[in-house]
ZANU-804369 format. One line per field, with one value per residue (C-alpha): residue number from 1; residue in three letters; x, y, z. Coordinates in steps of 0.05 Angstrom, whole numbers. Example, Ala and Ser with C-alpha at 12.3 -4.5 7.8 and 13.67 -1.06 7.14 Angstrom:
num: c(1|2)
residu: c(ALA|SER)
xx: c(246|273)
yy: c(-90|-21)
zz: c(156|143)
***
This chain:
num: c(1|2|3|4|5|6|7|8|9|10|11|12|13|14|15|16|17|18|19|20|21|22|23|24|25|26|27|28|29|30|31|32|33|34|35|36|37|38|39|40|41|42|43|44|45|46|47|48|49|50|51|52|53|54|55|56|57|58|59|60|61|62|63|64|65|66|67|68|69|70|71|72|73|74|75|76|77|78|79|80|81|82|83|84|85|86|87|88|89|90|91|92|93|94|95|96|97|98|99|100|101|102|103|104|105|106|107|108|109|110|111|112|113|114|115|116|117|118|119|120|121|122|123|124|125|126|127|128|129|130|131|132|133|134|135|136|137|138|139|140|141|142|143|144|145|146|147|148|149|150|151|152|153|154|155|156|157|158|159|160|161|162|163|164|165|166|167|168|169|170|171|172|173|174|175|176|177|178|179|180|181|182|183|184|185|186|187|188|189|190|191|192|193|194|195|196|197|198|199|200|201|202|203|204|205|206|207|208|209|210|211|212|213|214|215|216|217|218|219|220|221|222|223|224|225|226|227|228|229|230|231|232|233|234|235|236|237|238|239|240|241|242|243|244|245|246|247|248|249|250|251|252|253|254|255|256|257|258|259|260|261|262|263|264|265|266|267|268|269|270|271|272|273|274|275|276|277|278|279|280|281|282|283|284|285|286|287|288|289|290|291|292|293|294|295|296|297|298|299|300|301|302|303|304|305|306|307|308|309|310|311|312|313|314|315|316|317|318|319|320|321|322|323|324|325|326|327|328|329|330|331|332|333|334|335|336|337|338|339|340|341|342|343|344|345|346|347|348|349|350|351|352|353|354|355|356|357|358|359|360|361|362|363|364|365|366|367|368|369|370|371|372|373|374|375|376|377|378|379|380|381|382|383|384|385|386|387|388|389|390|391|392|393|394|395|396|397|398|399|400|401|402|403|404|405|406|407|408|409|410|411|412|413|414|415|416|417|418|419|420|421|422|423|424|425|426|427|428|429|430|431|432|433|434|435|436|437|438|439|440|441|442|443|444|445|446|447|448|449|450|451|452|453|454|455|456)
residu: c(MET|THR|ALA|ASP|GLY|GLU|GLN|LEU|LYS|VAL|GLY|ILE|VAL|GLY|GLY|GLY|ILE|VAL|GLY|ALA|TYR|THR|ALA|LEU|ALA|LEU|SER|HIS|LEU|PRO|ASN|VAL|SER|ILE|THR|ALA|TYR|GLU|LYS|SER|PRO|HIS|PRO|SER|GLU|LEU|GLY|ALA|TRP|ILE|ALA|LEU|PRO|ASN|GLN|SER|ILE|ASP|MET|LEU|SER|LYS|PHE|ILE|PRO|ILE|GLU|LYS|ILE|ASN|SER|ILE|ALA|TYR|LYS|GLY|THR|SER|ASP|LYS|GLU|TYR|VAL|SER|ARG|HIS|TRP|LYS|THR|GLY|GLU|ILE|LEU|TYR|THR|GLN|PRO|THR|TYR|ASN|ARG|SER|LYS|PRO|PHE|VAL|GLU|ALA|ARG|THR|HIS|ARG|VAL|ALA|LEU|LEU|ASN|LEU|LEU|LEU|GLU|TYR|VAL|PRO|PRO|GLY|ILE|ILE|GLN|TYR|ASP|HIS|LYS|VAL|SER|GLU|VAL|GLU|PHE|VAL|LYS|ASN|ASP|SER|LYS|ILE|ILE|ILE|HIS|PHE|GLU|ASN|GLN|PRO|SER|SER|SER|GLU|PHE|ASP|LEU|VAL|VAL|ALA|ALA|ASP|GLY|ILE|TYR|SER|LYS|ILE|ARG|HIS|GLN|PHE|ASN|PRO|ASN|THR|LEU|LYS|TYR|ARG|GLY|SER|VAL|ALA|TYR|ARG|SER|VAL|PHE|ASP|GLU|SER|TYR|ILE|SER|HIS|ILE|GLU|GLY|ILE|SER|ASP|ASP|THR|SER|ASN|TRP|VAL|SER|PRO|GLY|GLY|LYS|TRP|VAL|PHE|LEU|SER|LEU|VAL|GLY|LEU|GLY|GLN|TYR|GLY|ILE|VAL|ALA|SER|ILE|ALA|GLU|PRO|TYR|GLU|THR|PHE|LYS|LYS|LEU|LYS|TRP|ASN|LYS|SER|ILE|GLY|ASP|GLU|GLY|LYS|LYS|TYR|LEU|ILE|GLU|ALA|PHE|LYS|ASP|TRP|ASP|ALA|VAL|VAL|PRO|GLN|VAL|ILE|GLU|ALA|VAL|PRO|ASP|ILE|LEU|ALA|PHE|PRO|LEU|GLU|SER|GLY|ASN|TRP|LEU|HIS|ASN|LEU|VAL|VAL|LYS|GLU|ARG|LEU|VAL|PHE|ALA|GLY|ASP|ALA|ALA|HIS|PRO|THR|ALA|GLY|ALA|TYR|GLY|SER|GLY|ALA|GLY|PHE|GLY|PHE|SER|ASP|ALA|TRP|ALA|LEU|TYR|ARG|SER|LEU|GLN|GLU|THR|SER|SER|ASN|TYR|TRP|TYR|GLU|SER|THR|PRO|GLN|ALA|SER|LYS|TYR|ASN|LEU|LYS|LEU|THR|THR|PHE|LEU|PHE|ASN|GLU|THR|ARG|ARG|HIS|PHE|LEU|LYS|ARG|VAL|GLU|GLN|GLN|LEU|THR|ILE|ASP|GLY|LEU|GLN|SER|LYS|GLU|ARG|ILE|GLN|PRO|PRO|THR|ASP|THR|ASP|ASP|SER|GLU|TRP|ARG|SER|ARG|TYR|LEU|ILE|LYS|ARG|HIS|GLY|GLY|GLU|TRP|ILE|ARG|SER|HIS|ASN|ALA|GLU|PHE|GLU|PHE|GLN|LYS|ILE|ARG|ASP|GLN|TYR|LEU|VAL|TYR|LEU|GLN|LYS|ASN|LEU|SER|SER|PHE|ILE|GLU|ALA|GLY|HIS|GLY|TYR|GLU|GLN|LEU|ASP|GLU|LEU|LYS|SER|ALA|GLU|ASN|ILE)
xx: c(-173|-246|-296|-345|-400|-368|-355|-285|-292|-245|-236|-203|-173|-179|-230|-187|-162|-124|-176|-232|-194|-180|-254|-271|-222|-240|-314|-303|-285|-337|-363|-327|-356|-320|-324|-280|-272|-256|-241|-274|-349|-359|-319|-258|-189|-132|-84|-88|-72|-49|-9|-38|24|18|17|-44|-81|-72|-95|-156|-178|-182|-248|-268|-280|-222|-271|-294|-223|-206|-268|-238|-166|-121|-69|-49|-66|2|61|94|49|102|162|218|236|295|278|296|282|226|265|246|303|269|205|183|168|108|125|76|12|-51|-76|-132|-80|-27|-12|-53|-64|-127|-152|-150|-222|-247|-209|-239|-309|-299|-276|-335|-382|-358|-351|-415|-459|-452|-382|-348|-368|-350|-332|-293|-225|-183|-136|-107|-120|-120|-107|-154|-170|-98|-86|-140|-183|-170|-210|-207|-212|-236|-226|-299|-338|-348|-298|-311|-333|-280|-247|-207|-163|-150|-119|-84|-92|-93|-39|29|9|-18|-33|-32|38|60|30|77|133|139|191|182|170|224|221|250|276|227|156|108|62|1|-64|-119|-166|-211|-170|-204|-156|-97|-132|-100|-28|10|57|20|25|-24|26|47|110|162|209|274|333|406|386|339|273|221|151|97|42|-14|-87|-116|-184|-255|-237|-185|-112|-58|9|59|121|177|226|279|258|292|265|239|192|170|148|106|68|9|-8|-61|-68|-69|-6|-48|-29|38|55|37|83|138|130|127|192|223|208|212|273|243|209|156|99|116|109|48|12|31|3|-62|-75|-133|-103|-42|-36|28|49|112|140|156|176|194|224|187|161|202|149|78|44|33|11|-23|-83|-59|-31|-8|-23|-7|30|16|66|114|109|143|92|99|156|158|85|69|49|-24|-4|38|-25|-69|-17|-15|-90|-88|-35|-79|-140|-102|-71|-139|-168|-111|-119|-195|-216|-269|-213|-177|-233|-307|-352|-406|-393|-424|-368|-311|-255|-193|-125|-96|-28|-17|-53|-9|54|39|19|82|128|94|103|163|218|194|183|252|282|243|266|338|326|301|367|405|362|379|454|444|406|463|511|471|451|491|481|435|477|469|534|541|500|516|546|483|439|479|473|399|388|424|372|313|326|303|242|200|206|173|117|99|109|58|35|-3|59|98|43|45|120|116|57|92|156|119|70|101|95|24|3|38|-2|-68|-107|-86|-104|-174|-191|-165|-126|-61|1|31|65|134|120|172|225|205|230|293|286|336|286|230)
yy: c(-500|-480|-535|-564|-514|-460|-394|-366|-298|-245|-174|-120|-58|-1|16|55|30|-31|-48|-44|-87|-138|-141|-148|-204|-245|-237|-285|-342|-392|-393|-331|-275|-208|-143|-83|-23|47|105|158|169|159|135|180|176|224|243|266|226|154|114|48|10|-58|-92|-51|-59|-135|-141|-95|-132|-198|-173|-111|-109|-74|-27|-1|10|48|91|127|128|162|127|179|181|168|121|171|154|162|206|239|310|357|405|468|453|403|357|284|245|178|144|86|26|-19|-93|-140|-110|-94|-22|-37|-64|-10|27|89|148|164|200|163|182|156|91|81|95|43|-9|5|-10|-82|-93|-127|-79|-76|-104|-38|-5|68|111|55|81|20|23|-47|-121|-175|-250|-292|-366|-389|-347|-384|-321|-246|-186|-114|-58|12|82|101|36|-29|-83|-129|-200|-254|-265|-324|-277|-202|-163|-98|-51|14|50|81|105|36|29|-46|-46|1|-47|-103|-64|3|34|108|133|180|241|223|293|315|340|323|380|352|374|346|396|407|408|473|510|495|497|565|540|526|467|418|349|291|244|236|276|277|337|318|361|353|384|327|366|336|350|304|333|291|284|233|217|241|310|320|343|329|356|326|366|342|387|369|409|419|386|452|456|385|401|460|422|376|316|330|404|465|507|568|627|637|565|572|633|592|537|585|616|547|527|595|575|510|494|548|497|479|547|564|501|516|586|560|508|528|495|453|404|385|313|310|242|193|120|65|-4|-55|-117|-178|-223|-203|-252|-253|-318|-344|-298|-229|-209|-141|-111|-47|10|-22|-76|-34|39|77|127|97|66|67|89|19|31|13|-43|-74|-73|-103|-158|-172|-181|-226|-270|-277|-293|-347|-375|-382|-412|-461|-485|-491|-564|-546|-529|-595|-645|-648|-622|-571|-498|-509|-557|-509|-509|-465|-482|-416|-444|-464|-402|-353|-393|-390|-317|-297|-336|-307|-235|-228|-245|-196|-140|-150|-143|-79|-50|-65|-31|32|35|27|82|129|119|129|194|222|205|242|304|364|439|463|493|521|488|419|368|306|269|280|257|193|181|193|145|90|97|104|38|-2|-16|-55|-117|-77|-44|-109|-159|-216|-239|-298|-326|-316|-353|-411|-416|-419|-467|-514|-511|-545|-587|-654|-641|-616|-679|-724|-694|-682|-737|-711|-641|-660|-703|-662|-602|-635|-648|-579|-573|-571|-516|-470|-522|-521|-451|-482|-525|-574|-596|-615)
zz: c(276|269|282|230|215|257|222|223|256|229|255|214|246|196|143|95|28|53|106|55|5|59|77|3|-8|54|40|-19|28|51|122|145|188|179|219|203|250|226|274|229|238|163|102|94|63|76|21|-51|-113|-111|-161|-186|-211|-243|-175|-152|-218|-215|-143|-152|-215|-176|-147|-187|-263|-297|-332|-264|-242|-305|-298|-238|-263|-314|-357|-408|-482|-513|-506|-459|-400|-346|-360|-321|-341|-331|-275|-315|-387|-384|-430|-424|-392|-385|-406|-361|-405|-399|-407|-441|-413|-452|-446|-395|-346|-355|-290|-274|-228|-188|-125|-59|-43|-110|-99|-30|-56|-110|-61|-15|-74|-71|4|30|68|144|148|164|230|236|297|330|355|370|430|433|423|476|469|511|523|520|458|420|413|407|429|402|453|435|464|453|447|486|471|412|415|407|340|313|272|271|214|234|175|213|174|187|256|276|349|342|314|369|420|399|367|404|359|344|273|249|203|135|122|69|62|5|-15|-50|-82|-126|-158|-218|-282|-303|-256|-302|-370|-386|-377|-441|-446|-401|-430|-425|-391|-319|-312|-257|-258|-223|-202|-179|-113|-94|-103|-150|-175|-204|-248|-278|-293|-244|-273|-262|-288|-234|-237|-185|-161|-113|-96|-50|-14|38|99|167|228|253|192|203|275|251|196|206|163|110|131|85|80|62|19|53|39|-34|-39|-8|-60|-118|-94|-85|-157|-191|-233|-257|-323|-328|-325|-253|-218|-260|-236|-164|-170|-200|-147|-102|-40|-22|35|72|87|130|113|168|168|216|218|176|210|191|221|202|250|326|359|296|312|291|224|197|129|92|126|193|172|130|153|97|70|1|-40|-116|-113|-88|-15|-27|-74|-18|26|-28|-38|37|37|-24|8|69|27|-12|51|83|19|16|87|86|88|37|-11|-1|-10|-30|25|35|51|119|136|119|170|173|201|226|243|170|145|181|164|89|93|129|84|22|43|88|38|-15|36|66|-3|-16|51|31|-36|-2|37|-28|-59|-2|-14|-89|-77|-36|-92|-145|-106|-129|-122|-179|-234|-304|-327|-356|-316|-357|-298|-257|-315|-319|-244|-247|-304|-267|-212|-259|-295|-234|-193|-242|-198|-142|-182|-218|-161|-166|-98|-128|-161|-96|-57|-106|-99|-23|-25|-73|-32|26|-16|1|74|66|30|79|137|100|136|204|184|159|219|277|253|275|235|230|297|265|214|245|229|155|141|115|53|82|134|85)
***
């Protein structure tokens, strides 16, 4: 519990997309001091295009005008904004529907760098400190404070709360959960480039298309906004190839020739785009066990790929991180004494025991269900993978469509509604102990026992 008039000091590890969004969200709270640390010497974002499904659009628009979001994004100009195509013929197999959303809030595609730059426009100046390579965190003063240590800088001052948003290779996650990331068996080859490079190719549509095959390979092609075009191609590669490739590094001319050969028998648009691309980057995909508890000692929380290291799922990897940050923002807002009764901003207090409890309960159930779904998806993929053939592929089409008709609950998950559900579940207990909370920060010692509704 922070004292009257004392600022809540929050440290954020990571200044990428999720770290920047977290800094933006928490900057809207009263009486909070925020410092974020980024290892790069300047703003940078690895990767190529990024999907903005409904979940991401909703979270971003909490703090950024939707017009600004749409100014860096591409949504398509027809009703066929997101389609799946047959690998060889280009025939549309499936059109992903949009449910009850006005055009400004329909999902989109953009470039990761453009998205980070937009976020930084709204993060208050001076919050993010660059060239700070974090090594570990340390709990001090009987776990009431936490310090961040760096490889190349003096240690930080003490924080009340630290958010680990340092990505899939999170050193903070490894400090407390030293499980090793594992190669997922496939490599994503990605590029974003000026759309003029493909202007000569006939047959390119104005939608976002995903060519899929019985053999498990797939290719995404789409405009991504700001005059840019993007490609993502996925191929199952042996472990020997994985060891040779580096994340976000060019595959060069030889790599391009390899991809052209790999997709030579596909719909003619695909190999033509690959040949026209000025450069292609490799992203060997890894993943690890997701955290089932996103909180350590009520002073450290995890967000984004640091919490659920999966290199994306349903195009919602960034959206998961934004939702983590929103849940933390709402949990802090809910447990601020300034939010419970009339006071002045200078008297705001925060109860981190209750904050971290509400945050963890809001996120962990949904994330566990997504992790289970990814296991199911893996089993389904094995069932529908067949050797490519020119003969009748109707059975494969049917298996593919079974898979394609899911996932909306992931892409459109509403973290605010989930928070309200959790908050209301414990509302009676919160009200019963409100006086104790306001006066001394006491009354929540038994929160761990409240995880079962029978104990309320």
